[in-house]
N, C-alpha and C positions, 0 to 999 in steps of 0.2 A: 532551437526552441526560442520562442519569443520571450522578451523581458520588458517590464515597464520602461518606457523611455525609447524603445525601438519602434520600428514601423512594420506593419503588415499590409501588403497590397497598397502601399502608399499612405495608409492611414496611421496616425500616431497611436501607440498603445499607451494608455494612461493608467489602466488598472487591470489586473489579472485576478481571476478567482475561478474555483472549480465548482461546477454544478453537478457533475456526475451523470450517470445514465438516466434516461427518462423512461426506459422500458422496465417492466417488472422482471425480477429474477424468476427463472423457471425452477430454480433449486438453490444454488449457492453461487454468489458472485464475489470475486476478489478483484478489487481495483488497486492499482499501484500508481502512485503519483510522486513526483520529485518536488520538494519544496525546501528552499534554503539549504540545499546540499544534502538533504535527508530523503530517504525513501519512506513514504507513508503508505501503509497497507490498510485498506478498508474492506471489511467483509460484511456482506448481507446475505440473508437466506430467507426462503419462504417456509415458515413453520408448518404449512399444510403439506409440504412435500419432503422437507428435510427436518429431522428433529434437532434440537439443540445439541444433543450428544453426538449425532452424526456430523454436524457442522464443526463442533469442537475437535472431534477425532480427526477429521480431514485436515483442518488447519494445523493442528499439532503435528500430524504426520508430514505435512508439506513443509513447515518451518524446520522440522528436525531432519529432513532428508539430506543426504550427503551433497546433492547437487546445489541445494539452496545454501548450505553451510559453506560450500566452496566459493560461492559468489558473495554472500553477505556476511560470512563469519558466524560464530556461535550465537545462539539466542542471547540477547542482552547486549551484545556488541560492545560499544565504547563505554557504556555505563558500567558494565560488569568489569571491564578491564580497569577503569578508573578506580573502582572500589578495591581491586586487588593490589593496585600500585600504592595505595595509601598506607 
């Protein structure tokens, strides 16, 4: 992965930023990006094809799945653990 100060195809990388997809979502899109050692999740949905309730239910189910918890830990992660240790 490129970082500011490195090079890509011989050109120096001075600034990095995320633009996101330029295509419209057909339903629900979940983007995952890494920034400063954290994973950031961005969800978008097309309200003409997916209701707010459907989008929320899908995302709740995805984040609460055993597979996701095994990789990322429980919802709340480090913030939740910090509060418990105080």
